N, C-alpha and C positions, 0 to 999 in steps of 0.2 A: 927285428928292427933293421931297416934298411941301413946300409953302410953310411950313406950321408946324413942320416939323422943325428949321429953323434957329432958330426961336424956343425951341422945347423944349430944344435942345442948349445954347443960351445961358443959359437959366434954370437947367438943370442944372450947367453950368460955374460958374456965379455962386452955386450952392447956394442959390437961391431955391425950388427944388423937389427933391425927391428922386426919381430914376429909379424907385425902387420904388413910387411913388405912381401911376406910369402903367400899371403892370401889373395888369390885371384877372383874369388866369387863368393857372394854371401846369398843364403837361401833360407826361406821359412821351413818349419817342419813339414807344412802341407806340401811344399814343393821339393821335399827330400828325395822322392823316387826320380824325378827329372834330374836333380842335381847329380845323383849318384850315376845315373846314366851318361850325363855329360862328362863326369869325371872318368868313368870307365873308358869311354871313347875318346877322351882328351878333346872334346868339342870346344870350339871357341877359346882355345888357350887355357883351358881349366887345369890348374895345378892343384890349388888347395881350396876346399870350400868349408865355409863356416856356417854352421846351421844355428838359427835362433828361433825361439818360439814366436 
């Protein structure tokens, strides 16, 4: 677990931030390979991707 994950979890639990604020991109499962590539390269400001069917 990355060191900042504990802090983020704490802030979410205490409702200091909303988890939706951390999501920068959404993708379908069909687009997963491209989304993972974008995440790996940090293209277009990708920080956190949520996949949905």
